[in-house]
A tleap script that builds the chain and sets N, CA, C and O, in Angstrom:
source leaprc.protein.ff14SB
mol = sequence {
  NMET ALA ALA LEU ALA GLY LEU LEU GLU ALA
  LEU GLY ARG ILE GLU ALA GLU ARG PRO GLY
  LYS PRO CYS SER LEU ALA LYS LEU SER LYS
  GLN ALA GLY LEU PRO MET SER ALA LEU ARG
  ARG GLN LEU THR LEU LEU GLU GLU ALA GLY
  LEU VAL ALA LEU THR LEU ASP ASP GLY GLY
  VAL THR GLY THR ILE GLU LEU SER PRO THR
  GLY ARG GLN LEU LEU GLY CHIE
}
set mol.1.N position { 10.879 -3.591 -10.070 }
set mol.1.CA position { 11.132 -2.538 -9.112 }
set mol.1.C position { 10.300 -1.300 -9.413 }
set mol.1.O position { 9.817 -0.634 -8.498 }
set mol.2.N position { 10.132 -0.993 -10.697 }
set mol.2.CA position { 9.349 0.192 -11.067 }
set mol.2.C position { 7.905 0.047 -10.608 }
set mol.2.O position { 7.281 1.021 -10.188 }
set mol.3.N position { 7.378 -1.169 -10.688 }
set mol.3.CA position { 5.997 -1.395 -10.255 }
set mol.3.C position { 5.866 -1.170 -8.754 }
set mol.3.O position { 4.874 -0.606 -8.293 }
set mol.4.N position { 6.859 -1.608 -7.996 }
set mol.4.CA position { 6.824 -1.420 -6.546 }
set mol.4.C position { 6.933 0.062 -6.195 }
set mol.4.O position { 6.248 0.544 -5.293 }
set mol.5.N position { 7.788 0.774 -6.906 }
set mol.5.CA position { 7.930 2.216 -6.671 }
set mol.5.C position { 6.627 2.936 -7.012 }
set mol.5.O position { 6.214 3.844 -6.291 }
set mol.6.N position { 5.980 2.536 -8.104 }
set mol.6.CA position { 4.706 3.133 -8.477 }
set mol.6.C position { 3.629 2.883 -7.444 }
set mol.6.O position { 2.796 3.749 -7.177 }
set mol.7.N position { 3.650 1.707 -6.870 }
set mol.7.CA position { 2.682 1.358 -5.837 }
set mol.7.C position { 2.912 2.197 -4.574 }
set mol.7.O position { 1.955 2.666 -3.957 }
set mol.8.N position { 4.163 2.382 -4.199 }
set mol.8.CA position { 4.483 3.234 -3.049 }
set mol.8.C position { 4.050 4.675 -3.299 }
set mol.8.O position { 3.517 5.332 -2.404 }
set mol.9.N position { 4.277 5.160 -4.506 }
set mol.9.CA position { 3.880 6.526 -4.841 }
set mol.9.C position { 2.363 6.686 -4.781 }
set mol.9.O position { 1.862 7.692 -4.278 }
set mol.10.N position { 1.631 5.697 -5.294 }
set mol.10.CA position { 0.166 5.755 -5.245 }
set mol.10.C position { -0.315 5.765 -3.800 }
set mol.10.O position { -1.226 6.519 -3.457 }
set mol.11.N position { 0.283 4.943 -2.957 }
set mol.11.CA position { -0.094 4.911 -1.549 }
set mol.11.C position { 0.259 6.235 -0.871 }
set mol.11.O position { -0.488 6.719 -0.022 }
set mol.12.N position { 1.387 6.811 -1.244 }
set mol.12.CA position { 1.771 8.109 -0.700 }
set mol.12.C position { 0.780 9.197 -1.065 }
set mol.12.O position { 0.457 10.043 -0.232 }
set mol.13.N position { 0.291 9.187 -2.306 }
set mol.13.CA position { -0.716 10.176 -2.736 }
set mol.13.C position { -2.014 10.004 -1.947 }
set mol.13.O position { -2.620 10.984 -1.514 }
set mol.14.N position { -2.428 8.769 -1.766 }
set mol.14.CA position { -3.666 8.498 -1.028 }
set mol.14.C position { -3.524 8.966 0.415 }
set mol.14.O position { -4.435 9.587 0.963 }
set mol.15.N position { -2.381 8.667 1.031 }
set mol.15.CA position { -2.172 9.092 2.419 }
set mol.15.C position { -2.120 10.615 2.528 }
set mol.15.O position { -2.573 11.176 3.526 }
set mol.16.N position { -1.577 11.285 1.521 }
set mol.16.CA position { -1.528 12.749 1.545 }
set mol.16.C position { -2.941 13.338 1.495 }
set mol.16.O position { -3.210 14.371 2.108 }
set mol.17.N position { -3.834 12.679 0.765 }
set mol.17.CA position { -5.225 13.133 0.660 }
set mol.17.C position { -6.004 12.853 1.942 }
set mol.17.O position { -6.923 13.596 2.288 }
set mol.18.N position { -5.637 11.780 2.645 }
set mol.18.CA position { -6.372 11.351 3.848 }
set mol.18.C position { -5.387 11.026 4.961 }
set mol.18.O position { -5.234 9.859 5.322 }
set mol.19.N position { -4.716 12.034 5.513 }
set mol.19.CA position { -3.691 11.770 6.523 }
set mol.19.C position { -4.246 11.026 7.740 }
set mol.19.O position { -5.339 11.313 8.226 }
set mol.20.N position { -3.458 10.067 8.211 }
set mol.20.CA position { -3.817 9.335 9.415 }
set mol.20.C position { -4.847 8.245 9.230 }
set mol.20.O position { -5.231 7.591 10.199 }
set mol.21.N position { -5.307 8.034 8.003 }
set mol.21.CA position { -6.313 7.003 7.748 }
set mol.21.C position { -5.724 5.944 6.824 }
set mol.21.O position { -5.189 6.277 5.767 }
set mol.22.N position { -5.818 4.666 7.212 }
set mol.22.CA position { -5.328 3.619 6.322 }
set mol.22.C position { -6.176 3.538 5.057 }
set mol.22.O position { -7.338 3.944 5.038 }
set mol.23.N position { -5.579 3.015 4.025 }
set mol.23.CA position { -6.228 2.901 2.717 }
set mol.23.C position { -6.755 1.474 2.540 }
set mol.23.O position { -6.107 0.512 2.952 }
set mol.24.N position { -7.918 1.349 1.933 }
set mol.24.CA position { -8.428 0.008 1.645 }
set mol.24.C position { -7.649 -0.588 0.474 }
set mol.24.O position { -7.154 0.135 -0.391 }
set mol.25.N position { -7.551 -1.899 0.461 }
set mol.25.CA position { -6.873 -2.565 -0.645 }
set mol.25.C position { -7.592 -2.295 -1.960 }
set mol.25.O position { -6.955 -2.150 -3.003 }
set mol.26.N position { -8.919 -2.228 -1.908 }
set mol.26.CA position { -9.696 -1.967 -3.122 }
set mol.26.C position { -9.363 -0.592 -3.695 }
set mol.26.O position { -9.213 -0.452 -4.909 }
set mol.27.N position { -9.248 0.414 -2.849 }
set mol.27.CA position { -8.925 1.769 -3.307 }
set mol.27.C position { -7.530 1.804 -3.923 }
set mol.27.O position { -7.333 2.393 -4.985 }
set mol.28.N position { -6.565 1.174 -3.259 }
set mol.28.CA position { -5.202 1.162 -3.785 }
set mol.28.C position { -5.140 0.398 -5.105 }
set mol.28.O position { -4.434 0.808 -6.027 }
set mol.29.N position { -5.871 -0.703 -5.199 }
set mol.29.CA position { -5.915 -1.475 -6.436 }
set mol.29.C position { -6.414 -0.607 -7.588 }
set mol.29.O position { -5.855 -0.635 -8.684 }
set mol.30.N position { -7.456 0.150 -7.333 }
set mol.30.CA position { -8.026 1.024 -8.358 }
set mol.30.C position { -7.056 2.152 -8.719 }
set mol.30.O position { -6.843 2.430 -9.899 }
set mol.31.N position { -6.473 2.797 -7.719 }
set mol.31.CA position { -5.536 3.902 -7.958 }
set mol.31.C position { -4.301 3.440 -8.727 }
set mol.31.O position { -3.802 4.148 -9.601 }
set mol.32.N position { -3.813 2.244 -8.392 }
set mol.32.CA position { -2.599 1.732 -9.022 }
set mol.32.C position { -2.877 1.034 -10.348 }
set mol.32.O position { -1.950 0.758 -11.109 }
set mol.33.N position { -4.152 0.744 -10.630 }
set mol.33.CA position { -4.511 0.061 -11.867 }
set mol.33.C position { -4.049 -1.386 -11.897 }
set mol.33.O position { -3.681 -1.915 -12.946 }
set mol.34.N position { -4.074 -2.023 -10.719 }
set mol.34.CA position { -3.632 -3.414 -10.612 }
set mol.34.C position { -4.766 -4.316 -10.168 }
set mol.34.O position { -5.579 -3.924 -9.331 }
set mol.35.N position { -4.830 -5.528 -10.719 }
set mol.35.CA position { -5.794 -6.489 -10.184 }
set mol.35.C position { -5.383 -6.862 -8.765 }
set mol.35.O position { -4.204 -6.778 -8.421 }
set mol.36.N position { -6.323 -7.266 -7.956 }
set mol.36.CA position { -6.072 -7.548 -6.553 }
set mol.36.C position { -4.979 -8.602 -6.373 }
set mol.36.O position { -4.173 -8.488 -5.449 }
set mol.37.N position { -4.931 -9.613 -7.222 }
set mol.37.CA position { -3.911 -10.661 -7.066 }
set mol.37.C position { -2.503 -10.095 -7.226 }
set mol.37.O position { -1.614 -10.424 -6.441 }
set mol.38.N position { -2.293 -9.257 -8.222 }
set mol.38.CA position { -0.978 -8.637 -8.423 }
set mol.38.C position { -0.666 -7.669 -7.291 }
set mol.38.O position { 0.468 -7.601 -6.818 }
set mol.39.N position { -1.670 -6.924 -6.862 }
set mol.39.CA position { -1.494 -5.978 -5.757 }
set mol.39.C position { -1.030 -6.710 -4.505 }
set mol.39.O position { -0.082 -6.278 -3.849 }
set mol.40.N position { -1.685 -7.805 -4.172 }
set mol.40.CA position { -1.341 -8.547 -2.957 }
set mol.40.C position { 0.089 -9.081 -3.020 }
set mol.40.O position { 0.798 -9.050 -2.014 }
set mol.41.N position { 0.524 -9.566 -4.176 }
set mol.41.CA position { 1.904 -10.062 -4.305 }
set mol.41.C position { 2.901 -8.934 -4.073 }
set mol.41.O position { 3.893 -9.113 -3.366 }
set mol.42.N position { 2.637 -7.769 -4.670 }
set mol.42.CA position { 3.552 -6.642 -4.518 }
set mol.42.C position { 3.539 -6.104 -3.092 }
set mol.42.O position { 4.585 -5.727 -2.564 }
set mol.43.N position { 2.374 -6.067 -2.471 }
set mol.43.CA position { 2.294 -5.587 -1.093 }
set mol.43.C position { 3.045 -6.507 -0.139 }
set mol.43.O position { 3.619 -6.046 0.847 }
set mol.44.N position { 3.043 -7.802 -0.428 }
set mol.44.CA position { 3.793 -8.744 0.398 }
set mol.44.C position { 5.282 -8.400 0.361 }
set mol.44.O position { 5.954 -8.425 1.392 }
set mol.45.N position { 5.793 -8.080 -0.823 }
set mol.45.CA position { 7.203 -7.700 -0.944 }
set mol.45.C position { 7.491 -6.408 -0.189 }
set mol.45.O position { 8.506 -6.300 0.500 }
set mol.46.N position { 6.602 -5.431 -0.317 }
set mol.46.CA position { 6.798 -4.158 0.379 }
set mol.46.C position { 6.695 -4.331 1.887 }
set mol.46.O position { 7.411 -3.670 2.638 }
set mol.47.N position { 5.811 -5.211 2.333 }
set mol.47.CA position { 5.676 -5.470 3.767 }
set mol.47.C position { 6.933 -6.158 4.303 }
set mol.47.O position { 7.422 -5.814 5.379 }
set mol.48.N position { 7.446 -7.118 3.561 }
set mol.48.CA position { 8.660 -7.814 3.980 }
set mol.48.C position { 9.849 -6.850 4.049 }
set mol.48.O position { 10.758 -7.040 4.858 }
set mol.49.N position { 9.841 -5.822 3.204 }
set mol.49.CA position { 10.910 -4.816 3.210 }
set mol.49.C position { 10.710 -3.773 4.307 }
set mol.49.O position { 11.569 -2.918 4.521 }
set mol.50.N position { 9.567 -3.850 5.003 }
set mol.50.CA position { 9.303 -2.917 6.097 }
set mol.50.C position { 8.816 -1.554 5.648 }
set mol.50.O position { 8.910 -0.587 6.404 }
set mol.51.N position { 8.288 -1.457 4.415 }
set mol.51.CA position { 7.853 -0.171 3.878 }
set mol.51.C position { 6.370 0.103 4.054 }
set mol.51.O position { 5.941 1.255 3.992 }
set mol.52.N position { 5.584 -0.944 4.272 }
set mol.52.CA position { 4.142 -0.786 4.472 }
set mol.52.C position { 3.675 -1.675 5.615 }
set mol.52.O position { 4.344 -2.640 5.984 }
set mol.53.N position { 2.523 -1.334 6.167 }
set mol.53.CA position { 1.860 -2.156 7.181 }
set mol.53.C position { 0.535 -2.620 6.590 }
set mol.53.O position { -0.337 -1.806 6.284 }
set mol.54.N position { 0.392 -3.920 6.433 }
set mol.54.CA position { -0.787 -4.521 5.816 }
set mol.54.C position { -1.612 -5.205 6.889 }
set mol.54.O position { -1.090 -6.000 7.671 }
set mol.55.N position { -2.907 -4.896 6.926 }
set mol.55.CA position { -3.835 -5.531 7.865 }
set mol.55.C position { -4.938 -6.178 7.047 }
set mol.55.O position { -5.675 -5.494 6.337 }
set mol.56.N position { -5.050 -7.500 7.145 }
set mol.56.CA position { -6.082 -8.224 6.406 }
set mol.56.C position { -7.249 -8.553 7.319 }
set mol.56.O position { -7.065 -8.887 8.490 }
set mol.57.N position { -8.460 -8.454 6.764 }
set mol.57.CA position { -9.662 -8.818 7.495 }
set mol.57.C position { -9.860 -10.330 7.424 }
set mol.57.O position { -9.074 -11.039 6.794 }
set mol.58.N position { -10.908 -10.811 8.070 }
set mol.58.CA position { -11.198 -12.246 8.083 }
set mol.58.C position { -11.176 -12.823 6.677 }
set mol.58.O position { -11.767 -12.263 5.755 }
set mol.59.N position { -10.505 -13.919 6.528 }
set mol.59.CA position { -10.433 -14.589 5.238 }
set mol.59.C position { -9.359 -14.037 4.332 }
set mol.59.O position { -9.061 -14.642 3.301 }
set mol.60.N position { -8.768 -12.912 4.679 }
set mol.60.CA position { -7.699 -12.327 3.878 }
set mol.60.C position { -8.132 -11.738 2.557 }
set mol.60.O position { -7.297 -11.478 1.690 }
set mol.61.N position { -9.430 -11.523 2.386 }
set mol.61.CA position { -9.938 -10.999 1.124 }
set mol.61.C position { -9.870 -9.472 1.082 }
set mol.61.O position { -9.540 -8.895 0.046 }
set mol.62.N position { -10.176 -8.824 2.188 }
set mol.62.CA position { -10.152 -7.371 2.248 }
set mol.62.C position { -9.192 -6.942 3.347 }
set mol.62.O position { -8.767 -7.751 4.172 }
set mol.63.N position { -8.862 -5.677 3.344 }
set mol.63.CA position { -7.968 -5.193 4.380 }
set mol.63.C position { -7.582 -3.752 4.134 }
set mol.63.O position { -8.137 -3.075 3.269 }
set mol.64.N position { -6.618 -3.299 4.915 }
set mol.64.CA position { -6.132 -1.933 4.781 }
set mol.64.C position { -4.612 -1.942 4.691 }
set mol.64.O position { -3.947 -2.901 5.083 }
set mol.65.N position { -4.094 -0.856 4.169 }
set mol.65.CA position { -2.659 -0.705 3.977 }
set mol.65.C position { -2.269 0.724 4.314 }
set mol.65.O position { -3.019 1.662 4.042 }
set mol.66.N position { -1.107 0.885 4.901 }
set mol.66.CA position { -0.577 2.218 5.144 }
set mol.66.C position { 0.937 2.153 5.104 }
set mol.66.O position { 1.536 1.098 5.313 }
set mol.67.N position { 1.541 3.288 4.834 }
set mol.67.CA position { 2.991 3.353 4.837 }
set mol.67.C position { 3.511 3.160 6.252 }
set mol.67.O position { 2.906 3.636 7.212 }
set mol.68.N position { 4.609 2.476 6.380 }
set mol.68.CA position { 5.280 2.352 7.677 }
set mol.68.C position { 6.105 3.631 7.870 }
set mol.68.O position { 6.257 4.411 6.931 }
set mol.69.N position { 6.629 3.848 9.058 }
set mol.69.CA position { 7.495 5.011 9.238 }
set mol.69.C position { 8.669 5.013 8.251 }
set mol.69.O position { 9.062 6.070 7.757 }
set mol.70.N position { 9.218 3.851 7.969 }
set mol.70.CA position { 10.316 3.749 6.996 }
set mol.70.C position { 9.827 4.124 5.595 }
set mol.70.O position { 10.523 4.821 4.858 }
set mol.71.N position { 8.628 3.660 5.231 }
set mol.71.CA position { 8.054 4.003 3.923 }
set mol.71.C position { 7.784 5.501 3.802 }
set mol.71.O position { 8.029 6.099 2.754 }
set mol.72.N position { 7.282 6.099 4.869 }
set mol.72.CA position { 7.036 7.545 4.863 }
set mol.72.C position { 8.345 8.314 4.687 }
set mol.72.O position { 8.416 9.283 3.932 }
set mol.73.N position { 9.368 7.866 5.394 }
set mol.73.CA position { 10.661 8.520 5.303 }
set mol.73.C position { 11.226 8.399 3.887 }
set mol.73.O position { 11.793 9.357 3.361 }
set mol.74.N position { 11.076 7.240 3.278 }
set mol.74.CA position { 11.564 7.019 1.916 }
set mol.74.C position { 10.889 7.970 0.929 }
set mol.74.O position { 11.525 8.478 0.005 }
set mol.75.N position { 9.583 8.206 1.140 }
set mol.75.CA position { 8.836 9.090 0.250 }
set mol.75.C position { 8.929 10.564 0.667 }
set mol.75.O position { 8.423 11.446 -0.027 }
set mol.76.N position { 9.570 10.815 1.790 }
set mol.76.CA position { 9.705 12.193 2.259 }
set mol.76.C position { 8.459 12.755 2.880 }
set mol.76.O position { 8.229 13.964 2.833 }
set mol.77.N position { 7.641 11.892 3.468 }
set mol.77.CA position { 6.396 12.342 4.123 }
set mol.77.C position { 6.612 12.556 5.584 }
set mol.77.O position { 5.682 12.933 6.297 }
savepdb mol mol.pdb
quit
């Protein structure tokens, strides 16, 4: 759970720096200090909980992520 909370906080910081723009998975991976495989597993859980919106590009290798309205509300954004 702590890892998921840390990931949400990192995404919240990125969104605060760049309001209205989705974050690349690569940027979030770097900010959170997670390898892409671990990041994708955690993002799947957050997406299923309705806290983030994940958009994958062709092949599912790259994509963007942003907080959902519920995720923003949870973080107080």
